[in-house]
C-alpha positions in Angstrom: -16.9 -9.0 6.5 -18.3 -12.0 4.5 -16.6 -15.2 6.0 -17.3 -18.6 4.8 -16.0 -22.2 5.6 -13.8 -23.2 2.8 -13.1 -26.8 1.8 -9.3 -27.4 1.4 -9.4 -28.9 -2.2 -12.8 -28.1 -3.6 -15.4 -30.4 -2.1 -16.4 -31.6 1.3 -15.5 -35.1 0.6 -12.0 -34.5 -0.3 -11.2 -32.5 2.9 -9.5 -35.6 4.6 -7.3 -35.9 1.5 -6.2 -32.5 2.1 -5.4 -33.3 5.7 -3.4 -36.4 4.4 -1.1 -33.9 2.8 -0.2 -32.1 6.0 3.6 -32.5 7.2 4.4 -32.7 10.7 3.1 -33.7 14.1 -0.3 -32.5 13.5 -0.9 -34.9 10.8 -4.0 -36.6 12.4 -5.7 -33.6 13.6 -8.3 -31.7 12.1 -7.4 -28.4 10.2 -8.9 -25.0 11.0 -11.2 -23.7 8.6 -9.9 -20.9 6.3 -12.0 -17.8 6.3 -12.4 -15.9 3.5 -13.5 -12.6 2.1 -13.6 -10.5 -1.2 -14.8 -7.4 0.5 -12.8 -4.3 -0.5 -13.5 -1.9 2.5 -11.5 -2.0 5.8 -13.0 -4.4 8.2 -13.2 -3.7 12.0 -10.1 -4.7 14.3 -10.5 -8.2 15.7 -10.0 -7.9 19.5 -8.5 -10.6 21.6 -10.8 -12.7 23.2 -8.3 -14.8 25.1 -4.7 -14.4 26.2 -3.0 -10.9 26.7 -4.7 -7.9 26.0 -3.4 -5.8 23.1 -5.0 -3.0 20.9 -5.5 -4.8 17.5 -4.6 -3.2 14.1 -6.9 -2.0 11.3 -5.8 -3.1 7.7 -6.5 -0.4 5.1 -9.0 -2.3 2.6 -8.4 -5.5 4.3 -9.2 -7.6 7.5 -7.2 -9.6 10.2 -7.3 -13.5 9.8 -9.1 -15.3 13.0 -7.1 -18.2 14.6 -8.4 -21.1 16.9 -6.6 -21.9 20.0 -5.3 -25.7 20.0 -3.5 -26.4 23.3 -0.5 -24.3 23.6 -0.7 -23.4 19.8 -2.5 -20.4 17.9 -3.5 -21.9 14.8 -4.1 -20.2 11.3 -5.1 -21.3 7.7 -3.7 -19.5 4.6 -5.0 -20.5 1.2 -2.9 -19.3 -1.8 -5.0 -18.8 -4.7 -6.2 -16.8 -7.8 -8.3 -14.0 -6.8 -9.9 -10.8 -7.9 -9.5 -7.6 -6.7 -11.2 -4.3 -7.2 -8.5 -1.7 -7.2 -11.0 1.1 -7.3 -14.5 1.2 -8.7 -14.3 0.5 -12.6 -11.3 -1.6 -12.5 -10.8 -5.5 -11.6 -7.3 -7.0 -11.3 -6.9 -10.6 -11.6 -4.2 -11.6 -9.3 -3.1 -14.3 -6.9 -3.5 -13.9 -3.2 -4.6 -15.5 0.1 -8.0 -16.4 1.5 -10.1 -14.5 -1.3 -7.9 -11.2 -1.4 -4.5 -9.6 -2.5 -3.1 -8.9 -0.2 -3.7 -11.6 2.1 -5.2 -11.0 5.7 -3.2 -9.7 8.3 -2.0 -12.1 10.9 -1.9 -10.8 14.3 -0.5 -12.4 17.4 1.3 -11.8 20.8 5.2 -12.2 21.5 5.9 -15.4 23.1 2.9 -17.1 21.2 3.3 -20.6 19.5 1.8 -20.4 16.2 1.1 -23.0 13.7 -0.1 -21.9 10.3 -1.4 -24.1 7.8 -0.8 -23.3 4.1 -2.8 -24.8 1.3 -1.7 -24.1 -2.3 -4.5 -23.7 -4.8 -2.3 -22.0 -7.4 -1.3 -23.8 -10.7 2.3 -24.0 -9.7 4.3 -24.7 -6.4 4.7 -22.0 -3.6 6.1 -21.4 -0.3 6.0 -18.7 2.6 9.0 -16.7 3.7 8.1 -14.7 7.4 9.9 -11.7 6.4 11.9 -10.6 9.4 10.7 -13.3 11.9 13.5 -15.1 14.1 12.8 -18.8 13.7 14.0 -22.3 12.8 15.9 -22.3 9.5 13.6 -25.0 8.3 10.6 -22.6 8.8 12.0 -19.8 6.9 10.2 -20.6 3.5 12.6 -20.6 0.9 11.8 -23.3 -1.6 14.5 -26.0 -2.2 16.6 -24.2 0.4 14.9 -24.6 3.6 12.0 -26.7 2.7 10.4 -28.9 -0.2 8.0 -26.7 -2.3 4.3 -26.8 -1.6 2.9 -28.5 -4.9 -0.6 -27.6 -6.0 -3.2 -29.1 -3.9 -0.9 -29.7 -1.1 -1.1 -28.4 2.5 2.1 -27.9 4.6 2.4 -26.5 8.4 4.6 -23.8 9.7 5.4 -24.0 13.4 7.6 -21.6 15.3 7.4 -19.4 18.4 7.3 -15.6 18.1 10.5 -14.3 19.6 10.0 -10.7 19.5 7.0 -8.0 19.0 7.0 -5.8 15.8 5.8 -5.5 12.3 6.6 -8.0 9.7 5.6 -9.4 6.5 4.9 -12.7 4.6 5.2 -13.4 0.7 6.5 -16.6 -1.3 10.1 -17.6 -1.8 9.2 -19.6 -4.9 9.1 -18.2 -8.3 9.3 -15.0 -6.6 9.2 -12.4 -9.3 5.9 -14.0 -10.7 4.1 -14.6 -7.5 5.0 -11.3 -5.7 4.1 -9.3 -9.1 0.8 -11.1 -8.9 0.0 -9.8 -5.5 1.0 -12.6 -3.0 1.8 -10.8 0.2 0.8 -9.9 3.7 1.3 -8.4 6.9 2.2 -10.3 10.3 2.0 -8.1 13.4 3.2 -9.3 16.9 1.9 -7.3 19.6 4.2 -6.9 22.9 3.3 -9.3 25.7 3.0 -6.2 28.1 0.1 -4.7 26.8 1.2 -1.3 28.0 4.3 -1.4 26.2 4.1 0.7 22.8 0.4 1.0 23.2 -1.5 3.3 20.9 -5.2 4.1 20.4 -5.5 3.5 16.8 -3.0 1.4 14.6 -3.3 1.2 10.8 -1.3 -1.1 8.5 -0.9 -1.2 4.6 1.6 -2.6 2.2 2.9 -0.7 -0.8 2.4 -2.7 -4.1 2.7 -1.9 -7.8 1.3 -3.5 -11.0 1.4 -2.8 -14.8 -1.8 -3.5 -16.1 -2.6 -2.1 -19.5 -6.1 -0.5 -20.2 -8.6 -3.2 -21.0 -6.4 -6.1 -19.4 -7.0 -7.8 -16.3 -3.7 -9.4 -15.4 -0.6 -8.0 -14.4 2.7 -8.2 -16.4 5.1 -10.0 -14.3 8.4 -9.0 -16.0 7.9 -5.5 -15.3 10.7 -4.2 -13.3 10.4 -0.1 -13.2 7.4 1.4 -15.7 4.4 0.3 -13.5 1.4 2.2 -13.9 -0.9 1.3 -10.9 0.9 2.2 -7.9 -1.2 0.9 -5.2 -1.7 0.5 -1.2 -3.0 -3.1 -0.3 -3.8 -3.5 -4.1 -6.2 -0.5 -4.0 -5.6 2.9 -5.7 -7.1 6.2 -5.1 -10.0 7.2 -5.1 -10.5 3.3 -3.9 -8.0 3.7 -0.6 -10.0 3.8 2.6 -9.2 7.2 4.7 -7.5 6.6 8.0 -10.3 7.9 10.3 -8.9 9.2 13.7 -10.4 10.5 16.9 -9.0 14.0 17.9 -6.4 13.3 20.8 -5.7 9.7 19.9 -2.2 8.4 19.9 -1.9 6.8 16.3 0.6 4.5 14.9 0.9 3.9 11.0 2.7 1.0 9.7 3.7 1.1 6.0 5.6 -2.1 4.4 7.2 -2.0 1.0 6.9 -4.8 -1.3 7.3 -2.9 -4.7 10.5 -2.5 -6.8 11.3 1.0 -5.7 11.4 3.2 -2.6 8.5 5.5 -1.7 8.5 8.7 0.3 5.5 8.7 2.1 4.3 12.2 3.3 1.6 13.0 5.9 0.2 16.8 5.5 -0.8 18.5 9.0 1.5 16.8 11.1 5.3 15.9 12.2 5.7 12.3 13.5 8.4 10.1 15.0 9.7 6.9 13.5 9.1 4.2 16.3 9.5 0.8 14.4 11.6 -0.7 11.5 10.8 -4.5 10.4 14.0 -5.0 12.6 12.4 -3.9 15.8 11.3 -1.3 17.8 13.4 1.9 17.7 14.5 3.1 21.4 13.1 6.4 22.5 16.2 8.2 22.8 16.9 7.1 18.9 13.6 7.9 17.4 13.5 11.0 14.9 11.2 13.7 13.7 9.9 13.5 10.0 6.9 14.6 8.0 8.0 12.6 5.1 9.5 8.9 5.8 11.4 7.0 2.9 10.2 3.0 2.7 12.8 1.2 1.1 12.3 -1.9 -1.1 11.7 -5.0 1.0 11.3 -2.9 4.4 8.7 -1.8 7.0 8.6 1.6 8.6 6.4 2.7 11.4 5.6 6.1 12.8 3.6 7.6 15.5 1.9 10.9 16.3 -0.9 12.5 18.5 -3.8 13.6 16.6 -4.3 17.1 18.0 -5.2 19.0 14.6 -8.7 18.1 13.2 -9.3 18.1 9.5 -8.7 16.4 6.2 -5.1 15.9 5.6 -3.4 14.1 2.5 -1.3 11.2 3.0 0.6 10.2 -0.2 3.6 9.0 -1.9 5.9 11.9 -2.6 6.7 10.9 -6.2 4.3 12.6 -8.4 4.1 9.7 -10.6 2.9 7.4 -7.9 0.1 9.5 -7.4 -1.5 8.7 -10.8 -3.5 5.8 -12.4 -2.9 3.9 -15.6 -0.3 6.6 -16.6 1.5 6.1 -20.0 5.1 6.7 -20.2 5.5 7.9 -23.6 3.3 11.0 -23.2 4.8 14.1 -25.0 4.7 17.5 -23.3 2.2 19.8 -25.4 2.4 22.7 -23.1 2.2 25.8 -25.4 1.3 24.1 -28.5 -1.5 25.4 -30.4 -3.6 22.6 -31.3 -6.6 24.3 -32.5 -5.9 23.6 -36.5 -5.2 20.3 -35.4 -8.3 19.6 -33.5 -10.4 20.4 -36.5 -8.6 18.0 -38.6 -9.0 15.5 -36.1 -12.5 15.8 -35.3 -13.3 15.2 -39.0 -12.1 11.5 -38.3 -12.9 11.3 -34.4 -15.9 13.9 -33.6 -15.3 13.3 -29.9 -11.6 14.2 -30.0 -10.6 16.3 -27.0 -7.3 18.2 -27.1 -5.3 18.1 -23.9 -1.9 19.2 -22.3 -1.5 22.5 -23.7 -1.7 24.2 -20.4 -0.9 21.4 -18.2 -2.8 18.4 -17.2 -5.1 19.7 -14.6 -8.2 19.3 -17.1 -7.8 15.6 -17.1 -9.0 15.6 -13.2 -12.3 17.3 -14.1 -13.2 15.9 -17.2 -15.2 12.4 -17.5 -13.6 11.1 -20.9 -14.7 7.8 -22.4 -12.0 5.2 -21.2 -11.1 1.8 -22.6 -12.9 -1.1 -20.5 -11.1 -2.0 -17.3 -9.1 1.1 -16.5 -9.3 4.2 -14.4 -8.3 8.0 -15.2 -5.0 8.8 -14.7 -6.2 11.9 -12.4 -9.4 11.4 -10.7 -11.4 12.0 -7.1 -13.6 14.9 -6.1 -13.9 16.2 -2.5 -15.9 19.3 -1.1 -13.9 21.8 -3.3 -13.6 20.0 -6.4 -11.3 17.7 -8.4 -8.4 16.2 -6.1 -6.3 15.3 -9.4 -4.9 12.1 -7.8 -4.7 8.6 -8.1 -2.4 5.6 -7.1 -0.8 6.1 -3.4 -3.0 8.6 -2.1 -5.7 8.8 0.7 -6.8 11.2 3.4 -6.1 11.1 7.2 -9.5 12.4 8.9 -9.1 13.5 12.5 -12.4 14.4 14.1 -13.5 15.3 17.6 -15.9 13.4 19.3 -15.4 9.7 17.6 -15.7 6.7 19.6 -12.5 4.4 20.1 -13.9 1.9 17.9 -15.5 4.2 15.4 -13.6 4.0 11.9 -16.9 4.9 9.9 -15.8 7.6 7.1 -17.0 11.0 8.7 -17.3 12.8 5.2 -15.5 15.8 4.7 -14.2 18.4 7.3 -16.2 21.4 8.3 -13.8 24.0 8.3 -14.3 27.0 10.8 -15.2 30.2 9.6 -12.0 32.2 8.1 -9.8 29.0 7.9 -10.3 28.3 4.4 -8.0 30.0 1.6 -10.0 32.4 -0.4 -10.0 34.5 -3.6 -8.4 37.9 -3.3 -11.4 40.3 -4.7 -9.6 43.5 -4.2 -7.5 45.5 -6.7 -4.4 44.0 -8.1 -1.1 45.5 -7.0 1.1 46.9 -9.7 4.2 44.9 -10.7 7.3 46.1 -8.8 10.6 46.0 -10.4 14.2 45.9 -8.9 15.5 49.8 -8.5 18.7 48.9 -10.5 18.7 47.1 -13.8 20.7 43.6 -13.9 24.2 44.2 -15.2 24.7 43.6 -18.7 26.7 40.3 -19.4 29.7 41.1 -21.3 30.4 39.8 -24.7 32.4 36.7 -25.5 35.4 39.1 -27.0 35.9 40.4 -23.3 36.4 36.5 -22.1 39.7 35.0 -21.8 40.3 31.3 -22.7 42.9 29.7 -20.1 45.0 26.7 -21.6 46.2 23.9 -19.4 49.6 24.3 -18.0 50.8 21.2 -19.5 52.3 19.3 -16.8 51.4 16.0 -17.7 47.7 17.1 -18.1 45.0 15.1 -20.6 44.8 16.3 -24.4 
C-alpha cells in the first residue's frame, strides 16, 4: 500500500493553521498524519501491535486506517476530499471520499477503546461524519446543524467517544447527505470484542454496497438519481475489478456486508450455506442465528454471516438481482428476441460498416464480443475465466477456497483445478427420442358451454 504524509491544508507551512481549527481539549496538540492511498487492490490486514489481540479484517479493494496511541486515546485522521477511483480497468470515476479513496479506509478498534478521530474537510462544501450504529454522546453523532456545527472547507474537527460495544458499523456524512453519499463518501468501522476468543474467525472480509449512475464517456455520478443506477458496485468497484475472497480450506470465515445504496440487495453465495451472526445492531445470539444461502441486506443496514470453508473450488458470490450484475446498462433497451434483423443490418452497414446486430437470440453474445466502446465506460457483460466468458458485471466476485494456504495469504491463487470427473461435460451419445404424454390433454370447451353468473343483487356494486 502506498502511504504518504499529508499536509492538512496543502503545504507544510500551513499545518499549524489546520491545527488551530481543531475543536476541544486537543487544540494545542499535534494532529496525527493522515495516511492515504490510491491503490485499487485489497491490502493485507493490519495486525495490532499493542492492546488486546484480534483477527483484523480485510477490505475488498481497500485497506485499514493506521492509528497512533496518545495516552489513553487511539487517534485516527480522516480527510474528506475529491478522489479518483478506478471502478475496473478501463473506467475511472471522479468521486468524493476519504484519504485518497472511495469508500474511505476501514477503521478498526477494540471494545472499550477511547477513540479520537480528526476529520479534515477538503471538499468544496461543508460536511460532517455520522458514526452509523454507534452508541455515543449526542454531540458526537455527526448530524450537521442538529448535533454539531458543520465542518467548513479547510477546517478540522475532532470526534471523541468510547466504544461501548463490539460489532460492525459504518461512517458517512450527515450533511448534504444525498449529494455526498451519492459521490461515494462512506466507510466501515469494525469494533472487535475485548475478549480475543469471542466471535473469533480465521478470515474476516468486509465490503460496502454502493451504486452510481455514470453515463458512458462521463466521470462524475448523477447525484439526483434514485433508482436507475448503471454501476452497481462493491467498494466502488465492479466486476471484473472486484477482488476475490481468498480462503484456506478449513478456515472459519466471516463476511460483513454493509448497504448504503438506494435499494436492498439479496447477496447469494454458491457452494455453501451459512449462518447470519451479526447486524449493525449487534451480534446475533447463537440460539437465534438462522441458516441461509442468500441474505437480503436492507438499505442502511449491515449483515455478517459465517461459514466453515470445507468445499474447495471457485464459488460465485453476487447480488441476486440480475440487473445488479451488469455494468453501464441502459434502461431503454428493447427486446429483439425472435426478430430477424438481416435486412435491417444490410441497410445499417451502408451507413455504419461496423454495425453489429445483437439481441435476436438473447444477450449472451455481448459477453464474448469486444465491441468498440465510448471513452470511460465498461461492457455491460464482461469477464473471462478458465471455461470462457463469465457474462457478468457489477456486484459479482468469486470465493476461492484452496487447500494449503498460509493464514495470512490472500494472493489470488488462479482458477481452481477441478478433480477429474467433477466438471459438467458435453454428451456425445445419441439423443433420446422426444416422449409425449400417453393421453392427450382434454380440449377446452368452447365459450358457448360457459355460463355467466350474475351478481345476486344484494347491495352489490354495479
